[in-house]
FIPADREN-954397 format. One line per 2 residues: number of its first residue (from 1); their letters; for each residue z, y, x of C-alpha. Coordinates in steps of 0.001 Angstrom, whole numbers. Last residue first. Example, Ala and Ser with C-alpha at 12.3 -4.5 7.8 and 13.67 -1.06 7.14 Angstrom:
residues 2
2> SA> 7140 -1060 13670; 7800 -4500 12300
//
This chain:
residues 924
924> KV> -135581 34658 -54587; -136241 38321 -54948
922> GS> -137912 37759 -58258; -135005 35716 -59438
920> FS> -132627 38528 -58518; -134829 40991 -60388
918> LQ> -134908 38745 -63386; -131181 38183 -63366
916> GM> -130496 41866 -62993; -132895 42697 -65735
914> TP> -131047 40366 -68040; -127626 41625 -67020
912> CL> -128588 45219 -67460; -126711 47959 -65716
910> LA> -124384 45777 -63600; -126952 43208 -62678
908> QR> -129432 45910 -61892; -127031 47545 -59476
906> DT> -126295 44311 -57674; -129962 43523 -57390
904> TE> -130701 46893 -55909; -128017 46379 -53199
902> SV> -129255 42906 -52353; -132848 44051 -52207
900> VE> -131942 46919 -49925; -129897 44634 -47649
898> LS> -132691 42089 -47543; -135222 44689 -46572
896> TQ> -133010 45928 -43719; -132542 42396 -42374
894> EE> -136276 41795 -42560; -136928 44998 -40695
892> LG> -134569 43943 -37819; -135986 40436 -37589
890> SE> -139541 41730 -37435; -138692 44113 -34617
888> EQ> -137175 41249 -32521; -140024 38845 -33101
886> GA> -142745 41238 -32101; -145218 42776 -34501
884> QQ> -148390 41236 -36032; -146977 38337 -38087
882> TN> -143940 40330 -38977; -146085 43185 -40095
880> QE> -147524 40963 -42795; -144016 39929 -43896
878> DG> -142894 43521 -43841; -145757 44500 -46058
876> GQ> -144678 41875 -48534; -141051 43081 -48330
874> NG> -142234 46607 -48677; -144056 45675 -51793
872> EQ> -140965 43944 -53123; -138932 46996 -52217
870> AE> -141414 49245 -53953; -141234 47040 -56992
868> SN> -137439 47195 -56957; -137453 50887 -56353
866> EE> -139762 51319 -59277; -137535 49151 -61416
864> NI> -134463 51027 -60240; -136127 54342 -61021
862> GS> -136821 53151 -64443; -133256 52009 -64987
860> EE> -131672 55098 -63487; -133473 57314 -65915
858> PR> -130615 56962 -68377; -127877 58355 -65976
856> NG> -124264 56902 -66158; -125342 53729 -64357
854> ND> -125574 55573 -61000; -121780 55968 -60775
852> LV> -121192 52324 -61532; -123612 51275 -58792
850> IN> -121885 53505 -56272; -118452 52102 -57148
848> IS> -119698 48542 -56695; -121035 49336 -53229
846> QK> -117725 50882 -52200; -115852 47771 -53305
844> KK> -118150 45608 -51229; -117608 47795 -48203
842> YF> -113814 47495 -48557; -114021 43776 -49082
840> YI> -115866 43300 -45811; -113748 45686 -43781
838> IL> -110515 44008 -44940; -111941 40580 -44228
836> AI> -112972 41639 -40737; -109507 43067 -39994
834> LL> -107815 39885 -41199; -110044 37711 -39040
832> SS> -109441 39857 -35973; -105667 39694 -36503
830> TS> -105757 35904 -36888; -107774 35376 -33743
828> AV> -105743 37787 -31601; -102379 36497 -32904
826> GT> -103365 32883 -32320; -104615 33531 -28813
824> LI> -101500 35484 -27803; -99165 32894 -29364
822> FL> -100942 30054 -27597; -100830 31966 -24323
820> GR> -97098 32513 -24628; -96375 28917 -25596
818> FN> -98196 27619 -22563; -95315 25861 -20768
816> AF> -93725 24991 -24137; -96769 22930 -25087
814> TL> -96124 20719 -22094; -97878 20185 -18781
812> RS> -96965 17053 -16870; -94971 17546 -13644
810> SG> -92185 15135 -14695; -88550 15875 -13806
808> TV> -87004 16752 -10487; -84589 14450 -8725
806> PG> -81349 16129 -7704; -80721 16330 -3980
804> LN> -82155 14597 -958; -85404 12879 -1856
802> QC> -87501 15457 -21; -85968 14531 3302
800> NN> -86890 16749 6243; -85454 19793 4534
798> RD> -81936 18346 4835; -82108 18757 8592
796> GI> -79859 16211 10208; -76312 15002 9712
794> WK> -74642 15669 13076; -76527 18494 14777
792> KE> -78346 19792 11719; -75047 20022 9862
790> IQ> -73413 21919 12746; -76355 24350 12859
788> IM> -76142 24986 9139; -72393 25574 9402
786> TD> -72901 28158 12139; -75386 30093 10019
784> GG> -72625 31501 7869; -70544 30849 4765
782> TV> -69108 27549 5948; -67575 29125 9047
780> NL> -65956 32151 7408; -64671 30030 4547
778> IA> -63182 27671 7137; -61486 30653 8836
776> KS> -59915 31682 5541; -58620 28142 5044
774> ID> -57243 28127 8587; -55408 31403 7931
772> GI> -53811 30161 4720; -52870 26733 6064
770> LP> -51192 27987 9215; -47928 28762 7412
768> NG> -47189 25051 6900; -45517 24845 3498
766> KS> -45970 21098 3164; -47374 19578 6342
764> LA> -51060 19989 6935; -54135 18109 5704
762> YG> -57716 19119 6531; -60433 19122 3884
760> FG> -63292 17056 2485; -64571 17522 -1069
758> AA> -62660 18271 -4276; -64274 15618 -6451
756> KY> -66248 15778 -9691; -68001 12685 -10986
754> IP> -71629 11742 -11670; -73056 14039 -9005
752> GV> -75720 13042 -9757; -78627 10917 -8621
750> MT> -79511 10760 -4942; -82802 9273 -3776
748> YG> -84062 6200 -2012; -87368 4702 -795
746> KC> -87884 6749 2331; -84914 8897 3338
744> HN> -82923 6229 5098; -81376 8105 8061
742> AL> -80914 11514 6408; -80416 9671 3139
740> FL> -77247 8027 4473; -75819 11282 5851
738> KI> -76430 13098 2589; -74846 10180 751
736> YP> -71752 10407 2957; -71328 14105 2137
734> VE> -71914 13374 -1597; -69224 10728 -2011
732> HV> -70389 7234 -2864; -71744 5008 -5612
730> LA> -74558 2763 -4365; -76997 1583 -6998
728> AI> -78851 -1524 -8168; -77046 -3869 -5828
726> GG> -77964 -6916 -3772; -77969 -10648 -4459
724> NN> -81542 -10804 -5644; -81198 -9530 -9214
722> SG> -79289 -6378 -8233; -81820 -5260 -5698
720> RS> -82718 -6641 -2279; -83485 -3234 -786
718> LA> -80285 -1695 -2157; -78195 -4395 -466
716> NH> -79998 -4053 2861; -79696 -272 2884
714> FD> -76008 -291 1949; -75248 -2820 4690
712> EP> -77085 -582 7140; -74965 2362 5985
710> SN> -71819 438 6921; -68924 -1540 5478
708> YP> -69906 -2755 2052; -67869 -3492 -1095
706> KI> -69403 -5027 -4242; -68502 -4112 -7820
704> KS> -69956 -6326 -10574; -67181 -8934 -10300
702> RD> -64633 -6170 -10798; -66135 -5387 -14193
700> FG> -67253 -1807 -14545; -65521 203 -17268
698> LE> -65539 3774 -15954; -61950 3311 -14785
696> EL> -63084 328 -12719; -65735 2492 -11099
694> LG> -63114 5128 -10256; -60814 2539 -8721
692> KV> -63643 1361 -6477; -64479 4938 -5528
690> YS> -61081 5162 -3812; -62790 3945 -669
688> GR> -61529 984 1345; -64934 -694 1545
686> HY> -67738 1741 795; -69196 1219 -2649
684> GV> -71784 -978 -4349; -73034 -1509 -7880
682> YE> -74249 -4681 -9599; -76093 -4340 -12895
680> GS> -74567 -5274 -16265; -77283 -3562 -18290
678> KL> -74807 -1383 -20193; -72800 -368 -17121
676> LE> -75882 335 -15049; -77250 2536 -17805
674> HV> -73853 4243 -17963; -74324 5401 -14379
672> DT> -77306 7445 -15452; -80697 8049 -13852
670> VT> -81632 4581 -12647; -84922 3509 -11038
668> PQ> -85251 6996 -9641; -88677 8663 -9895
666> LQ> -91305 9150 -7218; -94659 10808 -7855
664> QV> -96813 10037 -4809; -99200 12916 -4225
662> TL> -103033 12495 -4307; -104038 11391 -7816
660> MS> -101114 12875 -9686; -101282 16108 -7741
658> TL> -105013 16428 -8424; -104394 15870 -12125
656> SA> -101744 18580 -12174; -103915 21064 -10292
654> TY> -106931 20402 -12488; -104917 20739 -15683
652> SS> -103418 24002 -14485; -106879 25359 -13638
650> TL> -108253 24146 -16978; -105415 25684 -18963
648> VM> -105525 29050 -17228; -109319 29318 -17608
646> LF> -109221 28102 -21215; -106618 30719 -22176
644> VL> -108654 33465 -20529; -111737 32244 -22475
642> WI> -109773 32344 -25710; -108848 35967 -25026
640> IL> -112523 36801 -24365; -113671 34819 -27404
638> VI> -111370 36676 -29779; -112472 40045 -28399
636> RS> -116166 38996 -28694; -115734 38091 -32314
634> LF> -114173 41454 -33073; -117178 43235 -31514
632> RQ> -119663 41436 -33756; -122943 40061 -32389
630> VL> -122189 36636 -30968; -125306 34509 -30567
628> EK> -127024 36645 -27940; -123750 37420 -26136
626> EE> -122835 33772 -25593; -119138 33339 -24830
624> FI> -118973 29601 -24323; -116526 26831 -25245
622> SF> -115113 27757 -28632; -118304 29526 -29664
620> FI> -120352 26385 -28895; -117976 24305 -30951
618> MI> -118460 26693 -33889; -122245 26725 -33341
616> GL> -122299 22959 -33502; -120250 22965 -36646
614> QR> -122670 25521 -38190; -125695 23346 -37327
612> PI> -124025 20308 -38865; -123320 22408 -42002
610> PG> -126950 23462 -42563; -128039 27043 -41955
608> RV> -126532 30386 -41288; -124676 31205 -38060
606> NE> -127716 32666 -36296; -128498 34977 -39249
604> NN> -125428 37074 -38400; -124533 38733 -41706
602> GL> -121313 40288 -40258; -119207 38177 -42618
600> FE> -120856 35101 -41133; -120152 36314 -37627
598> LI> -116461 36720 -38357; -116324 33405 -40203
596> LV> -117862 31551 -37250; -115551 33290 -34785
594> VV> -112490 32263 -36835; -113695 28680 -37228
592> GT> -114272 28336 -33483; -110807 29731 -32682
590> YI> -109172 27364 -35159; -110960 24315 -33804
588> FF> -109909 24966 -30202; -106461 26075 -31389
586> VI> -105927 22694 -33025; -107370 20831 -30027
584> SG> -105112 22696 -27581; -102014 22130 -29696
582> FW> -102672 18399 -29983; -103284 17957 -26266
580> MG> -100153 19967 -25428; -98061 17936 -27838
578> PE> -99367 14753 -26280; -98270 15996 -22802
576> LP> -101040 17105 -20521; -101630 15909 -16962
574> KL> -101590 12290 -18247; -104944 12181 -20081
572> FI> -107044 11884 -16906; -104936 8844 -15970
570> WT> -106652 6832 -18659; -108384 4332 -16406
568> NK> -105200 3519 -14454; -103006 5375 -11968
566> NI> -99640 4385 -13408; -97355 7323 -12639
564> SD> -93598 7149 -11909; -93916 5690 -8442
562> RV> -90571 4073 -7715; -87228 5205 -6285
560> PV> -84208 3189 -5158; -80738 4443 -6117
558> VM> -77991 6366 -4307; -75328 7506 -6747
556> AI> -73057 10566 -6784; -69431 11568 -6255
554> GS> -68605 15247 -5948; -67851 18017 -3506
552> ET> -69871 19764 -838; -68116 20070 2491
550> YP> -65536 22361 4141; -62877 22048 1463
548> LT> -60088 24670 1400; -57084 23568 3390
546> FD> -54802 20862 2127; -51024 20646 1748
544> AY> -49278 17340 2195; -46741 15016 531
542> FT> -47429 15414 -3181; -50930 16733 -2515
540> RN> -52063 13227 -1552; -51943 11970 -5139
538> YR> -54310 14725 -6286; -57038 14016 -3759
536> IT> -58674 16165 -1103; -60971 13714 650
534> ID> -60371 13330 4362; -63484 13172 6546
532> GI> -61454 14201 9557; -58472 16314 10485
530> VI> -54720 15782 10514; -52326 18691 11027
528> DY> -48881 19197 12525; -48600 15533 13406
526> KE> -45697 13101 13425; -43896 15349 10967
524> LY> -43324 12417 8557; -45135 14505 5935
522> VQ> -47926 15034 8451; -48136 11258 8904
520> YV> -48754 10775 5163; -52371 11868 5666
518> FD> -53109 8791 7774; -51260 6500 5380
516> NY> -53396 7789 2524; -56429 7395 4789
514> DE> -55952 3624 4804; -57303 1259 7444
512> AS> -57477 3942 10075; -59969 3814 12928
510> GD> -59425 3435 16657; -61584 329 17061
508> DK> -58546 -1949 17378; -57277 -989 13967
506> TS> -54259 932 12662; -55084 4058 14649
504> FL> -53830 7597 14890; -54957 9300 18079
502> VY> -53459 12647 19041; -55714 15626 19671
500> EY> -54315 18692 21374; -53807 22246 20251
498> PV> -53339 25769 21575; -53617 28346 18786
496> AY> -54729 31824 19862; -54575 34567 17283
494> PL> -56842 36119 14651; -58239 32668 13847
492> RK> -61986 32411 14393; -61781 29956 17281
490> VA> -59620 27681 15149; -62375 27539 12507
488> EE> -64988 26554 15104; -62740 23778 16358
486> FV> -62198 22471 12858; -65907 22571 11941
484> DV> -66796 20789 15188; -64207 18096 14564
482> SF> -65401 17378 11031; -69018 16996 12227
480> GI> -68169 14771 15156; -66298 14600 18427
478> AK> -62749 13718 19431; -61211 13264 22836
476> TA> -57718 11910 23481; -56312 12418 26957
474> GT> -55257 9410 29035; -56358 11184 32202
472> IH> -58346 8324 33689; -59029 6107 30687
470> DK> -60084 9062 28578; -59560 7806 25053
468> EV> -62294 8179 22477; -62337 9335 18875
466> KV> -65393 9608 16633; -65271 11761 13538
464> FE> -67987 12775 11070; -71058 11241 12713
462> PY> -68929 8195 13479; -69073 7197 9791
460> GS> -66287 4696 9201; -64218 7422 10770
458> TC> -62399 7271 14080; -58898 8724 13865
456> VG> -57464 12165 14490; -54019 13812 14306
454> VQ> -53780 17339 15657; -50457 18203 17312
452> LK> -50379 21950 17869; -49293 22535 21431
450> KG> -45739 23026 22624; -45494 25874 25108
448> SV> -41937 26850 24109; -43206 30238 22992
446> PI> -43938 28835 19558; -47162 30097 17936
444> KF> -46225 32658 15381; -45177 32764 11748
442> GR> -44603 35132 8873; -47880 36996 9142
440> PI> -45984 40273 9462; -47357 43050 7223
438> EI> -48981 45696 9408; -47263 49090 9269
436> SE> -45560 48522 12621; -42648 50571 13857
434> GP> -41600 47618 16060; -39880 46104 13062
432> WI> -41726 46872 9814; -42425 50252 8260
430> VP> -43007 49310 4644; -45578 50673 2210
428> NL> -44375 50931 -1389; -43932 47691 -3236
426> HT> -46273 45370 -5059; -46747 43485 -8293
424> TA> -50306 42493 -9054; -51563 42837 -12639
422> QR> -49020 45574 -13262; -45672 45274 -15010
420> TK> -44880 48228 -17171; -43088 51043 -15443
418> NL> -39532 52084 -16280; -38504 51952 -12618
416> HQ> -40904 52687 -9812; -42664 50729 -7113
414> SL> -42422 47515 -9028; -41204 43983 -8385
412> EN> -39953 41821 -11264; -40906 43401 -14580
410> QA> -38380 41773 -16921; -35756 40448 -14486
408> TW> -35784 43742 -12643; -36727 44550 -9068
406> FG> -37169 47965 -7516; -39293 49633 -4879
404> ID> -39679 50994 -1358; -36613 53233 -1296
402> RW> -35744 54845 2021; -33299 54265 4844
400> GK> -31485 56174 7554; -31140 56480 11295
398> GV> -34733 55547 12035; -36175 53625 9095
396> VN> -34324 50925 7166; -36415 49874 4166
394> II> -34774 49615 766; -35172 47419 -2283
392> RF> -33195 48413 -5377; -31916 45724 -7677
390> TS> -31600 46144 -11426; -29378 44416 -13970
388> IQ> -28051 40895 -13846; -24966 40601 -16006
386> LQ> -21460 41064 -14654; -19310 37951 -14564
384> RN> -17138 35895 -16922; -20121 35543 -19300
382> SL> -18502 38099 -21665; -17829 40389 -18715
380> DI> -19899 43340 -19925; -19537 46611 -18024
378> NG> -22654 48740 -18341; -23203 50921 -15303
376> SL> -21356 51383 -12031; -19346 54374 -13336
374> GR> -18428 52462 -16447; -19981 52158 -19885
372> FK> -17912 49841 -22040; -17549 46265 -23197
370> NQ> -14241 44404 -23619; -14580 40895 -24987
368> LI> -13980 39141 -21668; -10976 41325 -20812
366> AQ> -9448 40842 -24258; -9957 37085 -23987
364> LL> -8187 36969 -20612; -5329 39157 -21858
362> KP> -4786 36852 -24793; -4778 33768 -22539
360> GN> -2316 35433 -20110; 325 36615 -22620
358> SS> 2387 33431 -22551; 2442 33514 -18761
356> TE> 3373 30252 -17078; 6078 30223 -14393
354> LT> 5422 28673 -11006; 7903 25880 -10234
352> EL> 5347 23364 -9008; 3904 25875 -6568
350> SI> 7332 26450 -4941; 7980 22810 -4072
348> SN> 10042 20354 -6091; 12654 18313 -4200
346> RT> 14466 17510 -7442; 12526 18367 -10531
344> AG> 12332 21561 -12477; 10778 21497 -15927
342> PK> 8219 24233 -15999; 9338 27846 -16327
340> QF> 7965 29906 -19160; 7054 33539 -18590
338> TA> 7367 35833 -21586; 5369 38467 -23450
336> NA> 7053 39219 -26769; 5488 42684 -26789
334> IG> 3187 43195 -23834; 222 44795 -25542
332> VK> -3032 43022 -26378; -5333 46011 -26866
330> AA> -3628 48317 -24400; -3567 45584 -21776
328> AH> -7274 44867 -22336; -8209 48538 -21927
326> AV> -6109 48763 -18733; -7756 45629 -17351
324> AW> -11281 46972 -17954; -10361 50416 -16593
322> IT> -8946 48862 -13436; -12114 46820 -12991
320> DY> -14293 49938 -13410; -12699 51593 -10358
318> GW> -12992 48459 -8240; -16646 48102 -9288
316> LG> -17285 51698 -8242; -15662 51202 -4833
314> FI> -17671 48026 -4339; -20861 49905 -5222
312> NL> -20562 52401 -2397; -18730 55690 -1715
310> KL> -19727 57228 1594; -17304 57106 4466
308> PP> -15668 59844 6520; -14244 58720 9874
306> DT> -10802 57120 9771; -7603 58808 11013
304> PN> -6766 60560 7730; -7155 57403 5637
302> DI> -5508 58118 2256; -6171 61862 2506
300> QF> -9756 61352 3673; -10265 58823 896
298> RM> -8917 61237 -1704; -11423 63916 -712
296> NW> -14346 61534 -712; -13291 60124 -4074
294> RM> -13172 63525 -5700; -16732 64262 -4594
292> AF> -17922 60801 -5593; -16337 61279 -9021
290> DD> -18295 64456 -9623; -21542 62798 -8557
288> LE> -20877 59805 -10811; -20208 62009 -13823
286> KT> -23390 63937 -13120; -25352 60710 -13190
284> KP> -27327 58726 -10611; -28512 55264 -11542
282> VY> -26687 52410 -9823; -28912 49803 -8158
280> FE> -27381 46717 -6605; -28808 46250 -3131
278> VG> -31577 44274 -1493; -32638 44960 2079
276> IA> -35669 45482 4279; -35549 45498 8056
274> GN> -37805 47785 10082; -34989 49459 12034
272> LS> -31836 47359 11770; -30841 47896 15405
270> EL> -30880 51643 14786; -28402 51142 11955
268> VS> -26087 49213 14258; -26027 52072 16739
266> PN> -25419 54539 13913; -22333 52538 12775
264> LS> -22768 51183 9297; -21033 52694 6283
262> DI> -24212 53869 4571; -25650 50347 4642
260> LN> -22611 48906 2858; -24473 47633 -201
258> TV> -27224 46465 2163; -24975 44050 4054
256> GD> -23577 41928 1232; -26660 42906 -790
254> TM> -28848 40439 1073; -30810 41506 4129
252> IW> -34474 40594 4669; -35884 40619 8202
250> AY> -39558 40309 9147; -40826 39729 12681
248> GK> -44321 40366 14033; -43567 43623 15820
246> NM> -40188 43799 17479; -36653 43316 16127
244> MG> -36473 39865 17713; -36511 41220 21231
242> VE> -33370 39621 22659; -31404 42901 22534
240> RA> -32519 43724 19006; -31270 40403 17713
238> KI> -27981 40977 19567; -27368 44253 17736
236> FF> -28452 42568 14514; -25818 39839 14853
234> LS> -22947 42156 15759; -23435 44262 12630
232> AL> -24036 41164 10474; -20644 39727 11513
230> TF> -18754 42824 10358; -20546 43334 7026
228> SM> -20380 39753 5887; -23440 37650 6177
226> HV> -26609 36644 4325; -29630 37309 6540
224> VF> -33029 36163 5274; -35480 35594 8120
222> VT> -39265 35650 8435; -40681 34855 11890
220> TQ> -41215 31110 11537; -42921 29268 14377
218> MT> -39790 28342 16267; -38847 29085 19877
216> ML> -37472 32487 18912; -34981 30871 16555
214> KY> -33414 29002 19475; -33164 32238 21412
212> LE> -31343 33740 18429; -28884 30854 18342
210> LT> -28112 31325 22034; -27563 35057 21505
208> IQ> -25164 34432 18600; -23105 32045 20711
206> ES> -22991 34504 23601; -21913 37383 21364
204> TA> -19036 35300 20043; -18967 33476 16724
202> SL> -15730 33712 14722; -17445 33577 11349
200> PI> -19585 30722 12601; -23342 31341 12343
198> VS> -25449 28805 10458; -29241 28910 10879
196> QY> -31149 26924 8294; -34509 25430 9286
194> PV> -37891 24578 7799; -37294 26416 4525
192> RA> -40641 26255 2728; -42311 28835 536
190> DV> -44459 27647 -2351; -43147 30275 -4811
188> EQ> -40999 27694 -6635; -39846 26327 -3286
186> LV> -38394 29722 -2473; -36484 29665 -5762
184> DV> -34829 26364 -4878; -33985 27279 -1293
182> LY> -32261 30480 -2388; -30166 28732 -5024
180> PI> -28993 26083 -2570; -28239 28795 52
178> IG> -26150 31230 -2019; -22776 29491 -1695
176> RG> -22961 28795 2038; -22318 32357 3188
174> YD> -19491 33214 795; -17845 29831 1215
172> TD> -17965 30431 4945; -20266 29484 7841
170> EY> -22180 32740 8002; -25809 32806 6984
168> IP> -29296 32855 8452; -32011 31729 6050
166> VV> -35367 30759 7631; -38450 31460 5535
164> ER> -41851 29771 5562; -45024 30409 3526
162> WG> -45057 34205 3544; -47635 35817 1288
160> YT> -46159 39317 1205; -45792 39280 -2567
158> KV> -44446 35724 -2615; -41709 36481 -108
156> MS> -40860 39662 -1997; -40609 37795 -5277
154> AI> -38410 35150 -3635; -35972 37843 -2496
152> CN> -35737 39277 -6009; -35242 35817 -7423
150> VQ> -32441 35227 -4912; -30567 38352 -6020
148> AS> -28690 36852 -8972; -27483 33925 -6842
146> DN> -24922 36220 -5230; -23179 36492 -8596
144> IT> -22647 40013 -9814; -19338 41862 -9884
142> AR> -16246 41814 -12055; -16072 38037 -11541
140> VF> -13442 36540 -13842; -11358 33502 -12848
138> YP> -9022 32057 -15488; -11379 29172 -16347
136> LT> -11698 27987 -12718; -13562 24677 -12857
134> KS> -16102 25760 -15439; -15756 29426 -14480
132> SL> -17414 28655 -11159; -16641 30226 -7820
130> SP> -19170 28399 -5657; -21706 31072 -6623
128> ST> -20080 33359 -4002; -19690 36989 -5095
126> AT> -15989 37699 -4431; -15915 41515 -4302
124> FS> -14935 42664 -7822; -12352 39930 -8307
122> IV> -10392 39352 -11493; -7727 36609 -11642
120> PV> -6347 36046 -15137; -2812 34550 -15194
118> HS> -2338 31263 -16993; 191 30132 -14325
116> KN> -1696 26997 -13258; -5125 28471 -13807
114> GL> -4116 31630 -11943; -2904 29542 -9017
112> KS> -6295 27850 -9023; -7844 31301 -8993
110> IF> -5763 32096 -5901; -7226 29086 -4113
108> IA> -10869 29916 -4858; -10441 33687 -4499
106> QS> -9399 33436 -874; -12627 31700 140
104> SK> -14599 34198 -1937; -13099 37121 -71
102> QP> -11535 40286 -1517; -8767 38853 -3640
100> GI> -8806 40474 -6036; -7107 41858 -9100
98> IV> -4280 39601 -10280; -3182 39922 -13909
96> EV> 111 39096 -15593; 2310 39881 -12596
94> NY> 5705 38240 -12845; 7010 40304 -9928
92> NE> 8903 37731 -7883; 7134 34456 -8620
90> LL> 3615 35549 -9424; 3430 38387 -6893
88> DI> 4952 36238 -4131; 2536 33414 -4884
86> AQ> -374 35832 -4636; 893 37261 -1347
84> SA> 1174 33787 145; -2372 32928 -989
82> AQ> -3734 36072 657; -1815 35319 3860
80> VD> -3241 31822 3932; -6780 33105 3457
78> DS> -6511 35714 6184; -8334 39038 6170
76> MS> -4977 40832 6440; -4330 39870 2819
74> DR> -2679 43245 2174; -808 43664 -1115
72> IH> -986 46293 -3848; 1472 45958 -6755
70> LV> 7 48045 -9554; 1958 48959 -12696
68> LK> -327 49200 -15670; 859 51182 -18634
66> TS> 1166 50242 -22253; 1925 52463 -25231
64> YN> -1301 54436 -24863; -905 58074 -25945
62> RH> -2134 59693 -22745; -5500 57908 -22721
60> VA> -7680 60301 -20704; -5105 61088 -18023
58> YF> -4044 57465 -18228; -7498 56282 -17254
56> DE> -8151 58955 -14628; -4943 58389 -12687
54> MA> -5227 54610 -12660; -8905 54780 -11720
52> LS> -8163 57174 -8863; -5698 54724 -7342
50> VS> -8083 51817 -7754; -10923 53754 -6108
48> TR> -8772 54672 -3088; -7659 51078 -2644
46> AM> -11208 49812 -3081; -12575 51999 -312
44> KG> -9860 50844 2095; -10476 47204 1252
42> VI> -14233 47542 1580; -13877 49173 4997
40> SG> -11533 46446 6201; -7887 46788 7261
38> LD> -6622 46834 3692; -7931 43385 2999
36> LI> -7114 43486 -672; -4755 41775 -3137
34> VG> -3903 43794 -6256; -1151 42434 -8523
32> VH> -746 43820 -12012; 2534 44382 -13823
30> LE> 2364 45512 -17419; 4793 48341 -18175
28> QA> 5652 49558 -21636; 5196 53274 -22162
26> EE> 7679 55213 -24391; 10176 56808 -22019
24> RS> 7747 57443 -19222; 4993 58742 -21431
22> TN> 5429 62473 -21209; 6801 62395 -17654
20> QA> 3976 60226 -16312; 1265 62393 -17819
18> VA> 2875 65547 -16462; 3204 64053 -12987
16> LN> -397 62886 -12971; -1673 66271 -14014
14> IT> 439 67968 -11339; -848 65606 -8650
12> LL> -4451 66167 -9678; -3946 69938 -9568
10> LL> -2355 69701 -6117; -5317 67653 -4834
8> MI> -7770 70226 -6154; -5897 73029 -4383
6> VN> -5764 71104 -1093; -9467 70341 -1196
4> QL> -10345 73934 -1947; -8269 75078 1040
2> EM> -10038 72594 3324; -13397 74021 2285
//
């Protein structure tokens, strides 16, 4: 292996020598200064990458007429030394481009020198957002801005549901530059920054340990670490020692540490177990693999006493920076390039005598316009810095790390690249500190022993909150509906939360004059949470966060009720609506007519006779199903269905009439708030409530709105009425109305809600991490039997008051209630009638056809006459037999005789009109 390395190195040296010899006479030199911290890992990597870039570029571009000459200087990790080296390069070597420096703090001053001398300064390691092209026009960032990764961090915070994050950063330009951007994006995902931990660059182990202990006393357990490589190594070792790399904590590293993850000492890597980090993603290519092999060999030659290191992104950016400058130099050239000295003055210092490059502006534009594909990806410096591309998110596990996902500006978080964004972005499973697979909650109860400060005040309704002071111990005690719900919710949290009640009072009775002021106390951090009958309102969300509501929502009216039915002489008509009466009568007549026609078509002698008799029979059919009068099967079907209809109708009528006579039918005096507005009635509200503003928005005159202090005041005002100095309705929130009706059920009811409201909730400080868990616990409480028991304890059983809730409408029967039966009866009657008519006309047609057939024979006439005489004789005999036989037999023979006569008459009429008339007359 060593032999191969030596051979490859000799080949590279020969190639370089040949290239230099062929172009030495023709190439024009452009001097470039390179300022690095050659004692650091990044500096050593960059030096090797820069050297290889020079060799590779001019090996590829042998015919270029310009050639970079590098002047590498060591800043020794000191800002003053870096500035001194820059001045030396500008004054003594007339460099036209400065690559570096390595630190952001060094880059600020050197970029100002570049502005003064018109020399572009290109840094591939200075990532601080404080380096702005607006104030430093000759500064170019051949790397990404630190602020580019804050959106990736915010996406992770949002995905894991963390509400608080503490940034930990070094006290340098590099460390401070990212913080404003990080805080802003965290606020956009509803995450708060309660504290910022600043670590001095020269901090000792003891100072770091003290700061870590301070962090342990806080609630937040999610940290974003933005430090240089060296300081971060010491910091995480100490974090592990104090127990902050255990279960429950979450650590996010910015790319300043993650980009160098492969260069960390194994002991440091073990301390990072469970942390997640963000790094610039470079896709693997064959070209990159080949270069990495060459780079490893060159690095060992350049640094024979150092342990092997793995090439990282800074080495690639250094390589691509040389190519970008070399391309620009070839494009611009150095012909006629001069340095102009400013007018010298007496006692002038060195900075005032810096020469100005005439070629600098052209070189700067060429660098900004140059675009190419480098080893690190697409190189485009048109915005004076590399564009945001893709970040890889890693999880440190054991002595290595693994991918858990990627972030891009288009798709944000995803498990894999080139995947369309899913409904919910997520990452691969993470092994968190303490080898836990459970996502950290993001907060914990402080170990300092401080209890959760719960603000309470006595409500205008003591059933909700009543606060008392223990005169012996001085402790604050709170009881009530709101208190019980809160305590039950705390019991159901997955962790213990010690708390204590703290009284907030602006009155002598322990109550608050304004709940807005009460809620505002959490914004002032006087309390951690305030509980009570606090309405969730839009204006209060600006300075507090609310849990989910634990009561019903809405604003409704309490109005007196009156008996809706006048029990007079005509009360028997009230069970049915007019439409129902009309429909019943119409179907009553229709059914009778149908049965009458059916029987008439069936030659039922009982339905023949005068019209009054037929009307009576029709009514009789509609009421009774008499078998002796009804002979046809179809008639009986119609009557059976009609009888079912009558049974249902009469039973319903009886029940409704009984209810009207025995049960009090109460109806509200007012059903709509706009009725009060139109009639100019007085309305009441609870003093201090926001309902007053709502009523004014609805259009009520202030003189028509009356405030009251207690439920007894409401009762007295409603009893008197609007015309007697009282009110016609009380407008209040639904939870209060339920409490009022529980104590004053008789005579009042609730109408509405007339306006939507969010209900009662608990207020916490903005971004408080407890809010999510408390809201879940409230859902658990309100969705079970516990809530019912709490309501019974403080408000009463809602089943005991029938007036609680929306008022039902009238109990009168309508046509719509019986639509099905009406349709069934109508269809049965109509169908039976149609069937009977079809049968009747069919038989008649058959009779006519028989007569026509018989008319074709001559002897038919004589036979008909004989038959006619025989029929007449039979009729006479039948009449005599009628007197001797029973009534039933006589009726049957008479019907038969009539049918024969009718049939004979029809035949005669067809064969001989005259004979037909005579025969018919004879029958008559």
